[in-house]
C-alpha positions as CSV (number, residue, x, y, z in Angstrom):
1,M,86.6,0.6,-56.2
2,D,83.2,2.0,-56.7
3,L,80.8,0.8,-54.0
4,F,78.3,-0.2,-56.7
5,Q,80.7,-2.2,-58.9
6,K,79.6,-5.5,-57.2
7,C,76.0,-4.7,-58.3
8,R,77.1,-4.3,-61.9
9,D,79.1,-7.6,-61.7
10,Y,76.1,-9.5,-60.3
11,I,74.8,-11.1,-63.4
12,E,73.5,-14.5,-62.2
13,P,69.8,-13.4,-62.3
14,T,70.2,-12.0,-65.8
15,L,71.8,-15.3,-67.0
16,A,69.1,-17.4,-65.4
17,K,66.4,-15.3,-67.1
18,Q,68.1,-15.6,-70.5
19,A,68.3,-19.3,-70.1
20,G,64.6,-19.5,-69.0
21,Y,65.4,-20.8,-65.5
22,Y,64.6,-17.8,-63.3
23,P,62.0,-18.9,-60.8
24,Y,61.7,-15.8,-58.6
25,F,59.3,-12.8,-58.4
26,Q,56.6,-14.5,-60.4
27,V,53.8,-12.0,-60.9
28,I,50.5,-13.4,-59.5
29,E,47.5,-11.8,-61.0
30,S,44.8,-13.2,-58.7
31,E,44.1,-13.7,-55.1
32,S,46.2,-16.2,-53.1
33,D,44.4,-19.6,-53.1
34,S,44.8,-23.1,-54.3
35,K,44.7,-21.8,-57.8
36,V,46.5,-18.7,-59.0
37,R,46.8,-16.8,-62.3
38,I,50.3,-16.2,-63.7
39,G,50.9,-14.8,-67.2
40,G,47.2,-15.3,-68.0
41,R,47.3,-19.0,-67.1
42,D,45.7,-20.8,-64.2
43,L,48.1,-22.8,-62.1
44,V,47.7,-25.1,-59.1
45,M,49.5,-23.3,-56.2
46,L,51.9,-25.6,-54.3
47,G,54.2,-22.8,-53.2
48,S,52.1,-21.0,-50.6
49,N,52.1,-21.2,-46.8
50,N,48.4,-20.5,-46.7
51,Y,47.9,-23.9,-45.0
52,L,44.3,-23.4,-43.8
53,G,43.3,-21.5,-47.0
54,L,41.9,-18.6,-44.9
55,T,43.0,-15.8,-47.3
56,T,39.6,-16.4,-49.0
57,H,37.5,-17.0,-45.9
58,P,34.7,-14.5,-45.7
59,H,34.9,-14.0,-41.9
60,V,38.7,-13.2,-42.1
61,R,38.0,-10.6,-44.8
62,E,35.1,-9.1,-42.9
63,R,37.2,-8.7,-39.8
64,A,39.9,-7.0,-41.8
65,R,37.3,-4.6,-43.3
66,R,35.8,-3.8,-39.9
67,A,39.3,-3.0,-38.5
68,L,40.1,-0.8,-41.5
69,D,36.8,1.1,-41.1
70,A,37.3,1.5,-37.3
71,F,41.0,2.4,-37.2
72,G,42.0,3.5,-40.6
73,P,44.8,2.1,-42.9
74,S,47.8,2.8,-40.6
75,C,48.8,3.5,-37.0
76,S,51.5,6.0,-38.3
77,G,53.8,5.3,-35.4
78,S,55.3,2.8,-33.0
79,R,53.4,1.0,-30.3
80,L,55.6,2.7,-27.7
81,L,54.5,6.2,-28.6
82,N,51.4,6.7,-30.6
83,G,50.5,3.4,-32.4
84,N,49.2,1.2,-29.6
85,F,45.6,0.7,-30.6
86,S,43.0,-1.3,-28.6
87,I,42.8,-3.9,-31.4
88,H,46.5,-4.7,-30.8
89,E,46.0,-5.5,-27.2
90,E,42.8,-7.5,-28.0
91,L,44.8,-9.7,-30.4
92,E,47.6,-10.2,-27.8
93,A,45.1,-11.2,-25.1
94,R,43.4,-13.7,-27.5
95,L,46.8,-15.2,-28.6
96,A,48.0,-15.6,-25.0
97,T,44.9,-17.7,-24.3
98,F,45.3,-19.6,-27.5
99,V,48.9,-20.7,-26.9
100,H,48.5,-21.0,-23.1
101,K,51.1,-18.4,-22.1
102,E,50.9,-15.5,-19.7
103,D,51.5,-12.7,-22.2
104,V,52.1,-12.0,-25.9
105,L,53.7,-9.2,-27.9
106,V,52.8,-8.7,-31.6
107,F,55.3,-7.4,-34.1
108,S,54.8,-6.0,-37.6
109,T,56.5,-9.0,-39.3
110,G,57.5,-12.5,-38.4
111,F,61.1,-11.8,-39.4
112,Q,61.1,-8.8,-37.1
113,T,59.8,-10.9,-34.2
114,N,62.8,-13.2,-34.2
115,L,65.2,-10.2,-34.7
116,G,63.6,-8.3,-31.8
117,T,63.2,-11.2,-29.4
118,I,66.7,-12.8,-29.7
119,S,68.6,-9.5,-29.8
120,A,66.8,-8.2,-26.7
121,L,67.3,-11.3,-24.7
122,V,70.8,-12.6,-25.7
123,G,73.4,-10.1,-24.2
124,R,77.1,-9.9,-24.3
125,H,77.8,-12.7,-21.9
126,D,74.9,-15.0,-23.1
127,T,74.9,-17.8,-25.7
128,A,72.4,-18.6,-28.4
129,V,72.3,-22.3,-29.4
130,I,70.6,-22.9,-32.7
131,D,69.8,-25.7,-35.1
132,K,71.8,-25.6,-38.3
133,D,68.6,-25.6,-40.3
134,D,66.9,-22.8,-38.4
135,H,65.2,-20.0,-40.3
136,A,67.3,-17.0,-41.6
137,S,65.5,-14.7,-39.2
138,I,66.9,-16.7,-36.2
139,Y,70.4,-16.4,-37.6
140,D,70.0,-12.7,-38.2
141,G,68.5,-12.2,-34.7
142,C,71.6,-13.9,-33.3
143,K,73.9,-11.6,-35.4
144,L,72.0,-8.6,-34.1
145,S,72.6,-9.7,-30.5
146,Y,75.9,-9.2,-28.7
147,G,76.0,-12.8,-27.6
148,K,77.9,-15.9,-28.7
149,V,76.3,-18.2,-31.2
150,V,76.8,-21.9,-31.6
151,R,75.1,-24.4,-33.8
152,Y,74.2,-28.0,-33.5
153,E,73.5,-30.6,-36.2
154,H,70.0,-30.5,-37.5
155,N,67.5,-32.2,-35.1
156,D,70.4,-34.2,-33.6
157,M,69.9,-34.5,-29.9
158,N,73.4,-36.0,-29.3
159,S,74.8,-32.9,-31.1
160,L,72.6,-30.6,-29.0
161,R,73.8,-32.3,-25.8
162,E,77.5,-31.9,-26.8
163,T,76.9,-28.3,-27.7
164,L,75.2,-27.5,-24.4
165,A,77.9,-29.3,-22.4
166,S,80.5,-27.2,-24.2
167,V,78.9,-23.8,-23.4
168,K,80.5,-21.8,-20.6
169,T,77.8,-20.2,-18.5
170,E,79.7,-18.6,-15.6
171,H,78.7,-15.1,-16.5
172,G,75.6,-15.5,-18.8
173,G,72.6,-17.6,-19.8
174,V,71.8,-19.9,-22.7
175,L,68.8,-19.6,-25.1
176,V,68.2,-22.6,-27.4
177,V,66.2,-21.6,-30.5
178,T,64.6,-24.1,-32.9
179,D,62.0,-24.1,-35.6
180,G,59.0,-26.2,-34.6
181,V,58.4,-27.3,-38.2
182,F,61.4,-26.7,-40.4
183,S,60.3,-24.7,-43.4
184,M,62.2,-26.4,-46.2
185,E,61.8,-30.1,-45.4
186,G,58.7,-30.2,-43.2
187,D,60.2,-32.2,-40.4
188,V,59.4,-31.5,-36.7
189,A,61.7,-30.5,-33.9
190,R,62.1,-33.2,-31.2
191,L,60.8,-30.9,-28.4
192,P,60.3,-33.5,-25.6
193,E,64.0,-34.4,-25.8
194,M,65.0,-30.7,-26.2
195,V,63.0,-29.8,-23.1
196,A,64.8,-32.5,-21.1
197,L,68.2,-31.3,-22.3
198,C,67.4,-27.6,-21.6
199,K,66.4,-28.5,-18.0
200,E,69.5,-30.6,-17.5
201,F,71.8,-27.8,-18.6
202,G,69.8,-24.8,-17.3
203,A,69.0,-23.4,-20.7
204,R,65.9,-21.6,-21.9
205,L,64.0,-22.9,-24.9
206,M,62.4,-20.8,-27.7
207,V,60.3,-22.4,-30.5
208,D,59.7,-20.7,-33.9
209,D,56.2,-22.1,-34.7
210,A,55.7,-20.2,-38.0
211,H,54.8,-23.3,-40.0
212,A,53.0,-25.1,-37.1
213,S,50.5,-22.5,-35.9
214,G,47.0,-23.5,-37.0
215,V,48.4,-26.9,-38.2
216,L,49.8,-28.9,-35.3
217,G,48.4,-29.4,-31.9
218,P,44.9,-30.5,-30.7
219,H,43.4,-27.2,-31.7
220,G,46.1,-25.8,-34.0
221,E,48.1,-24.2,-31.1
222,G,51.4,-25.4,-32.5
223,T,54.3,-27.8,-31.9
224,P,54.6,-27.5,-28.1
225,A,50.9,-28.4,-27.8
226,H,51.4,-31.2,-30.3
227,F,53.9,-32.8,-27.9
228,G,52.2,-31.7,-24.7
229,V,55.1,-29.7,-23.5
230,T,53.7,-26.1,-23.7
231,E,54.5,-25.4,-20.0
232,D,58.1,-26.4,-20.5
233,V,58.8,-24.3,-23.6
234,D,59.8,-20.8,-22.4
235,L,59.0,-18.8,-25.6
236,I,56.7,-19.5,-28.5
237,M,57.1,-17.4,-31.6
238,S,54.9,-17.5,-34.7
239,T,54.0,-15.5,-37.7
240,F,50.7,-14.3,-39.2
241,S,51.7,-14.7,-42.8
242,K,50.9,-18.5,-42.9
243,S,47.8,-20.0,-41.4
244,F,46.6,-16.6,-40.0
245,A,46.3,-15.2,-43.6
246,S,47.8,-11.8,-42.7
247,L,51.1,-10.2,-41.9
248,G,53.0,-9.9,-38.6
249,G,54.3,-12.1,-35.8
250,F,54.1,-12.6,-32.1
251,I,56.2,-13.9,-29.2
252,A,54.5,-15.6,-26.2
253,G,55.9,-16.4,-22.8
254,D,56.0,-15.4,-19.1
255,A,54.6,-11.8,-18.5
256,A,57.9,-10.5,-17.1
257,V,59.9,-11.8,-20.1
258,I,57.4,-10.3,-22.6
259,D,57.4,-7.0,-20.8
260,Y,61.2,-6.9,-20.9
261,I,61.1,-7.5,-24.7
262,R,58.4,-4.8,-25.0
263,H,60.7,-2.2,-23.5
264,N,64.1,-3.4,-24.8
265,S,63.6,-4.7,-28.3
266,R,64.9,-2.2,-30.8
267,P,63.2,-3.7,-33.8
268,F,59.9,-3.5,-31.9
269,I,60.3,0.0,-30.4
270,F,61.5,1.6,-33.6
271,S,59.1,0.1,-36.0
272,A,55.5,1.2,-36.9
273,A,52.8,-1.0,-35.4
274,M,50.9,-3.6,-37.3
275,T,48.3,-2.1,-39.6
276,P,44.7,-2.4,-38.3
277,A,43.5,-4.4,-41.2
278,S,46.3,-7.0,-40.6
279,V,45.3,-7.2,-37.0
280,G,41.7,-7.6,-37.9
281,A,42.5,-10.4,-40.3
282,C,44.5,-12.2,-37.6
283,L,41.5,-11.9,-35.2
284,G,39.2,-13.3,-37.9
285,A,41.6,-16.2,-38.6
286,L,41.8,-17.0,-34.9
287,D,38.0,-17.1,-34.7
288,V,38.0,-19.6,-37.6
289,I,40.9,-21.7,-36.2
290,E,39.1,-22.0,-32.8
291,T,35.6,-22.7,-34.1
292,E,36.0,-24.5,-37.5
293,P,38.3,-27.5,-37.1
294,E,37.1,-28.8,-40.4
295,H,39.8,-26.7,-42.2
296,R,42.6,-28.4,-40.4
297,E,41.0,-31.8,-40.8
298,R,40.7,-31.3,-44.6
299,L,44.3,-30.1,-44.8
300,W,45.6,-33.2,-43.1
301,K,43.6,-35.5,-45.3
302,T,45.3,-33.9,-48.3
303,V,48.7,-34.0,-46.7
304,R,48.4,-37.7,-45.9
305,R,47.3,-38.5,-49.4
306,M,50.2,-36.5,-51.1
307,Q,52.8,-37.9,-48.7
308,S,51.7,-41.5,-49.5
309,E,51.4,-41.0,-53.3
310,Y,54.8,-39.3,-53.7
311,R,56.5,-42.1,-51.7
312,R,54.6,-44.7,-53.7
313,M,55.9,-43.2,-56.9
314,G,59.5,-43.3,-55.6
315,F,60.2,-39.7,-54.8
316,N,62.4,-38.8,-51.8
317,T,60.4,-36.7,-49.4
318,G,62.9,-36.9,-46.6
319,A,61.5,-36.8,-43.0
320,S,58.5,-34.6,-43.7
321,E,55.6,-35.0,-41.3
322,T,53.7,-31.8,-42.2
323,P,52.0,-29.9,-45.0
324,V,55.5,-29.0,-46.2
325,I,56.5,-31.9,-48.5
326,P,59.9,-31.7,-50.2
327,I,60.8,-33.5,-53.4
328,I,64.5,-33.9,-52.8
329,L,66.5,-34.2,-56.0
330,G,70.0,-33.1,-55.0
331,D,71.2,-31.7,-58.3
332,E,70.5,-28.0,-58.6
333,M,70.0,-27.9,-62.4
334,L,67.7,-31.0,-62.2
335,V,65.6,-29.0,-59.7
336,F,65.3,-26.0,-62.0
337,E,64.5,-28.2,-65.0
338,F,61.8,-30.0,-63.0
339,W,60.4,-26.7,-61.8
340,R,60.3,-25.3,-65.3
341,R,58.4,-28.3,-66.7
342,L,56.0,-28.2,-63.8
343,L,55.3,-24.5,-64.4
344,D,54.7,-25.2,-68.1
345,A,52.3,-28.0,-67.1
346,G,50.3,-25.7,-64.8
347,V,51.8,-26.5,-61.3
348,F,53.5,-23.8,-59.2
349,V,56.2,-25.1,-56.8
350,N,59.3,-23.5,-55.1
351,P,62.8,-24.6,-56.3
352,V,65.2,-24.5,-53.3
353,R,69.0,-24.5,-53.6
354,P,71.8,-23.9,-51.1
355,P,72.3,-22.0,-48.9
356,A,68.5,-22.4,-48.1
357,V,69.2,-26.2,-47.9
358,P,72.5,-28.0,-47.3
359,A,74.8,-28.6,-50.3
360,G,73.7,-31.6,-52.3
361,R,70.1,-31.4,-51.1
362,A,68.5,-29.1,-53.6
363,L,64.7,-29.8,-53.7
364,L,61.3,-28.8,-54.9
365,R,59.3,-27.4,-51.9
366,T,55.6,-28.3,-52.1
367,S,53.1,-27.2,-49.6
368,Y,49.4,-27.9,-49.2
369,M,46.2,-26.1,-48.2
370,A,42.8,-27.0,-46.9
371,T,41.3,-25.5,-50.1
372,H,43.1,-27.9,-52.5
373,T,40.6,-30.1,-54.2
374,E,40.9,-33.8,-55.1
375,A,40.8,-32.9,-58.8
376,Q,43.7,-30.5,-58.3
377,M,45.7,-33.2,-56.5
378,D,45.0,-35.7,-59.2
379,F,46.4,-33.2,-61.7
380,V,49.5,-32.5,-59.6
381,L,50.3,-36.1,-59.1
382,S,49.9,-36.9,-62.8
383,A,52.3,-34.0,-63.7
384,F,54.9,-35.1,-61.1
385,E,54.8,-38.7,-62.2
386,R,55.1,-37.9,-65.9
387,I,57.9,-35.3,-65.5
388,G,59.7,-37.6,-63.0
389,H,59.9,-40.3,-65.7
390,E,60.9,-37.8,-68.4
391,L,63.8,-36.6,-66.3
392,G,64.9,-40.0,-65.1
393,V,64.1,-39.3,-61.5
394,L,61.6,-42.2,-61.4
395,S,62.5,-45.5,-62.9
């Protein structure tokens, strides 16, 4: 068979486009903010991870411009050889202080951070223990390693205990990896209990804080700080494509561990370094996160309102505790019909179907920013309530 035959046979996107239910690769014609322009129309954006709204913050943009002027558009090489700029090390030092860890290593993308960290640490005789709802980058990092991979039921501490008890550790170690905030349903990992279990069974704990950085914690430091267990979490990973309004990722932990990853992570060693403008934007965002708490406060005011209103209307928002608020509908075609009507009404959301969520749990993923206005939220709630009644979701 021709290798490309499967490509010719892959017609699902074409059929979805013909039926008017293709939600992906929407062309955005404006900057990323609480309002975006698509097809010449202004829509309220509920599909972004720009939680603090810092993509439009003047200081973030200025830091990016200064970095571009000082270092140019690209490093043109890996950190290992010729792309290790002083601005990279400045960001790493700032982040280590921010998350209260000895050392930090920054990667060019968040996905690459999980690939590079897990594959470097989990060897042939080791075991990775992961939540069934962990991000795809965690799954792929485990695949790239030579270790054994076992999964436990989502956020189920009894399942985690049983899994850890079943792992044989005579010749290797164990790394438990969890999202801090789960990206589809907005629930939070039960870190205090996980810390206790990891100590009991001699496992190490890594938290992917992509959707918690800048959002949770006394000063936006993330999920470990939110629970007061930072010292007991061995590795904190996060991305720059959410609250940091940039692109890239980092891993934080003990200096010896980070240095090992620095010299043994193939995705890190063989990739070009973060571009200077991206690093500059991260530094600017960190400045804002540390000195302007009003953005986080405004975000949480909006989140609390939207959680309350959706539940009052009768929507199923699951166990969300964060700016990610799912509208769980279950039926996939109902999700796509609701998405289509919201788009027509001027509201952009993300329709999510298996395998991104478990079977029977298809949902509309909504997420909120500090820059959303009360008027925009009034508009959104009105659209959701009207369409919910039209489609029989609300009684």
